Structures are given as structure tokens and as C-alpha cells.
BABATI-459461 format. One record per residue (C-alpha): residue number from 1; z, x, y. Coordinates in pm, whole numbers, always signed. Each point is the difference from the previous one (the first is absolute). Layout:
BABATI-459461
NUM, Z, X, Y
...
This chain:
BABATI-459461
1, +2783, +5153, +1655
2, -170, +141, -326
3, -371, -75, -93
4, -140, +18, -363
5, -317, +210, -20
6, -239, -92, -278
7, -176, +282, -177
8, -358, -8, -61
9, -84, -248, -305
10, +367, -138, +7
11, -3, -390, -11
12, +79, -199, +329
13, +294, -227, +20
14, +278, -76, -283
15, -178, -70, -324
16, +326, -130, -164
17, +1, -279, +237
18, -378, -95, +47
19, -339, +109, +118
20, -117, +224, +281
21, -327, +148, +111
22, -186, -255, -198
23, -260, -262, +112
24, +101, -338, -119
25, -248, -268, +70
26, -49, -330, -179
27, -358, -95, -97
28, -135, -313, +160
29, +48, -197, -312
30, +371, +90, -9
31, +93, -99, +355
32, +215, -294, +92
33, -239, -137, +281
34, -129, -308, +157
35, -335, -94, +82
36, -43, -273, +260
37, -266, -174, +188
38, -113, -343, +124
39, -165, -249, -215
40, -316, +107, -190
41, -14, +367, +110
42, +9, +151, -345
43, +341, +57, -113
44, -25, -134, -348
45, -350, +144, -26
46, +151, +351, +65
47, +225, -26, -320
48, -208, -181, -217
49, -232, +316, +40
50, +288, +213, -133
51, -21, +36, -387
52, +361, +146, -2
53, +139, -298, +156
54, +188, -314, -152
55, -17, -287, +245
56, +244, -280, -20
57, -203, -277, +117
58, +280, -210, +190
59, -289, -179, +200
60, -142, -120, -313
61, -331, +106, +149
62, -334, +53, -151
63, -146, +364, +10
64, -204, +94, +294
65, -194, +302, -158
66, -306, -10, -229
67, +172, +203, -249
68, +378, +10, +43
69, +135, +346, -131
70, +353, -86, +48
71, +207, -185, -263
72, +115, -338, +146
73, +257, -248, -102
74, +27, -313, -4
75, -366, -58, -57
76, -217, -310, +138
77, -206, -175, -263
78, -323, -182, +75
79, +171, -348, +69
80, +205, +191, +265
81, +324, -6, -192
82, +230, +317, -13
83, +20, +127, -351
84, +194, +272, -197
85, -148, +267, -218
86, -32, -248, -288
87, -228, -240, +201
88, +282, -259, +16
89, +103, -173, +326
90, +280, +191, +192
91, +232, -140, +232
92, +100, +304, +229
93, +363, +70, +79
94, +209, +282, +94
95, +156, +27, -322
96, -354, +42, -145
97, -74, +276, +226
98, +346, +179, -112
99, -144, -31, -354
100, -304, +191, +107
101, +221, +249, +181
102, +199, +71, -311
103, -328, +21, -219
104, -120, +274, +258
105, +327, +191, -16
106, +18, -11, -366
107, -360, +137, -21
108, +93, +286, +217
109, +293, +108, -185
110, -180, -29, -342
111, -273, +229, +140
112, -272, -278, -48
113, -327, -2, +176
114, +86, -178, +340
115, -115, -54, +343
116, +83, +251, +279
117, +98, -271, +254
118, +109, -357, +38
119, -116, -226, +275
120, +154, -316, +116
121, -273, -221, +156
122, +156, -128, +252
123, +332, +3, +133
124, -32, -352, +131
125, +21, -177, -360
126, +226, +250, -113
127, +263, -157, +238
128, -89, -343, -112
129, +60, +87, -351
130, +321, +177, +79
131, +190, -277, +178
132, +46, -231, -304
133, +96, +319, -196
134, +275, +102, +256
135, +122, -345, +27
136, +66, +4, -376
137, +175, +314, +9
138, +223, -138, +273
139, +84, -314, -174
140, -200, -224, +231
141, -267, -274, -49
142, -220, +131, +269
143, -26, +322, +213
144, +67, -210, +313
145, +356, -99, -134
146, +96, +372, -45
147, +174, +192, +267
148, -301, +104, +210
149, +81, +383, +89
150, +142, +63, -341
151, -303, -176, -161
152, -262, +194, +189
153, +169, +338, -67
154, -8, -60, -369
155, -365, -100, +37
156, -78, +313, +184
157, +202, +215, -232
158, -193, -157, -306
159, -345, +92, +154
160, +114, +353, +62
161, +181, +36, -351
162, -341, -104, -149
163, -166, +298, +159
164, +285, +261, -59
165, +57, -107, -360
166, -366, +77, -81
167, -16, +298, +203
168, +298, +147, -198
169, -233, -7, -280
170, -306, +178, +138
171, -199, -305, +174
172, -118, -17, +338
173, +39, -334, +158
174, -215, -150, +267
175, +53, -316, +188
176, -268, -202, +177
177, +87, -196, +307
178, -172, -216, +267
179, -29, +75, +370
180, +18, -275, +254
181, -100, -7, +358
182, +269, -79, +263
183, -31, -45, +382
184, +271, +180, +190
185, +82, -60, +346
186, -6, +320, +207
187, +63, -87, +360
188, +153, -268, +196
189, -312, -161, +111
190, -50, -120, -349
191, -245, +275, -99
192, -20, +43, -387
193, -101, +277, -240
194, -116, -46, -375
195, +160, +200, -250
196, -18, +41, -382
197, +325, -49, -185
198, +114, -8, -347
199, +2, -359, -143
200, +368, -14, -122
201, +337, -61, +114
202, +161, +245, +236
203, +273, +69, -271
204, -266, +85, -249
205, -177, +237, +269
206, +342, +180, +61
207, +79, +48, -380
208, -360, +59, -133
209, -174, +221, +241
210, +248, +303, +24
211, -7, -8, -384
212, -370, +87, -67
213, -163, +327, +47
214, -331, -142, +135
215, -138, -306, +183
216, -370, -12, -10
217, -187, -256, +198
218, -344, -140, -99
219, -238, -142, +254
220, -348, -142, -29
221, -179, +42, +340
222, -326, -203, +52
223, -264, +140, +205
224, -358, -83, +61
225, -314, +231, -16
226, -373, -41, +36
227, -238, +121, -265
228, -341, -4, +16
229, -169, -216, -277
230, -366, -43, -120
231, -105, -353, +9
232, -329, -175, -69
233, -119, -183, +301
234, -316, -183, +79
235, -245, +103, +250
236, -271, -240, +56
237, -149, -50, -344
238, +149, +332, -143
239, +338, +93, -136
240, +118, +354, +117
241, +305, +194, -43
242, +226, +37, +306
243, +354, +172, +70
244, +234, -256, +110
245, +361, +55, +141
246, +252, -165, -233
247, +376, -19, +67
248, +240, +64, -282
249, +377, -21, -27
250, +174, +262, -166
251, +350, +2, -127
252, +156, +341, -10
253, +342, +34, -198
254, +241, +285, +65
255, +365, +115, -30
256, +92, +4, +357
257, +224, +290, +36
258, -124, +115, +315
259, -62, -344, +177
260, +202, -86, +304
261, +30, -368, -103
262, +218, +107, -285
263, +202, +289, +150
264, +318, -188, -45
265, -49, -76, -352
266, -117, +306, -150
267, +212, +229, -222
268, -125, +315, -177
269, +181, +294, -157
270, -281, +259, -37
271, -41, +366, +78
272, -249, -73, +278
273, -68, -327, +179
274, -200, -257, -201
275, -338, -101, +174
276, -172, -313, +7
277, -144, -40, -354
278, -342, -186, -18
279, +35, -199, -356
280, -310, +50, -239
281, -101, -345, -99
282, -17, +97, -363
283, +312, +225, -34
284, +235, -71, +290
285, +291, +137, -181
286, -190, +324, -79
287, -64, +24, +380
288, +375, -30, +75
289, +97, +242, -255
290, -245, +254, +102
291, +140, -4, +388
292, +359, -22, -108
293, -58, +326, -220
294, -179, +177, +279
295, +295, -88, +251
296, +239, +165, -257
297, -186, +322, -13
298, +182, +332, +93
299, -114, +76, +375
């Protein structure tokens, strides 16, 4: 057996074929990832604080930040109607989403100023929009009339193609998905345990979760604390100041990378393990980005 001995300064690997000896890491905005969480935990809030994000508002929801830094489409007007960029009423379909995808790809190829990542908010209405689109592609009047396994395969492929086509021209892609609670029987005597699971079909879980590079769970934990507040109270005919214990409820949002409740859901590809990331209420995306960069530092 012969061995190749590298001289000092000689490049590693086979440079005519590819790269060797180089660190290759995506920045956070360029990842293909998923942010998941239960209702009202701050998933949309996280991305709306990212100035480099373009959010496709499939939920047709209002914004949840005092000042939304991301770009969002469709919008919602004061009457609660979804609107296009010209202010006209928009009936959202998957064809409309594909038009926006083409616009994003054209912007990238033309070298125009553009967002760094594209966010689908959320996966649930994405499936709802895709069903009539897939049915029409299969020459059926409804999704239910199409051959089930083939129809779902096409649906899952369409979601993945949306991401891969954008990634080919340099966008990061993030999906937002909901978590739900399931009670699983763990013994013959009927004992059950509660588990958080992705709120999507088993088929989609099998196709989607292996494809993404990160699955980041967001949670919002509620805890009470007691603070001493100064109150004016009456003592006989006088009013005096007195310290009184007051219970306050605090809501603490975090990316729960090191929380056993989410151990079966989490996925990361960082140099070192991602810790729990407390989310700054003003700049939660900045908190995420700082922790991600720190976890990718050379040891």
C-alpha cells in the first residue's frame, strides 16, 4: 500500500475535483431550515424582526411586531382584506406564490438588491393552497379525486422544489410549522405521556425533515415572580408609602435547542452544540444569529 505524503504548503485534496481543507458554512440567513413551535410562541415575531427576510404570508395574518423589519407579502389592509403590493384585493393561490418565486429568482439572476432568505409562514395553509393546484395538474376537479399516494408525492415534491429552486440562486429558505401535543400510551395499565409533535402528516414529516439543515423550536415559558412595589396606603388619617409584594407573570421566549421537551424534534448542523437561546424582545433574530455564529466558531 502506498501513501501520499503532503509537503508543507501543498494544498490538501484534489483541487481539480473540488474543495478540501476549507471551512464551508452557510450563514443563518442562507440555511434551509424550519422554525417550529406551539401557537403564540413567537415564530412569526422571530422572522418579522429580520430585515433580510421576505415572508410569504400564507396565513394572511396581521403583523405581530411594533415595527416589522422584514418584507411581507401579501399584506393585510385596515379592513382585514389580503392585498397585493398595489393595494388591490388579492385572492391567494399557489400560482400567485409561484409568480412571486419567479420574481425572486429573476431578481437574483439580474443581481438586483434582494432579500437573503424567503420564509413560508406557515406550512399548514401551504398544503391547503397546493391541493387544488396539484389536482389541476393531474386533470382532476379536486384533490380528493386524484390518486392519493401520487397526489401527495406531487404535493411534497412541490414544497421541496419551492425551496431548492430558490436555494439554487442563493436564497436561504425557512418554513414555519406548528407543534401540537399528543398523548401517547406508554404502558399496559393505560398510563400516558405528553409529547410535542410536528403538526403535519407523517408523509410530509418523512419527506421534509431530512431535507432541512436546522429545526429550531421556539417556546414561550410562563413563570411568576414577586416584586416589591411602593404603594400609597392609609394609616389612620395619614397616607404613607409602603412596600407591598406584587405577583407578576413573566413570559420568556427562547429557542429551545437544549430543552428535553424538544429533543426528538431539534436538528442543527453547527460546529459546536447550539445552547438554549433567550430571544431579545426587540431583536429576536439578532439573538438567534449571534448564538448561531458563536456555535460555528473554530474551537
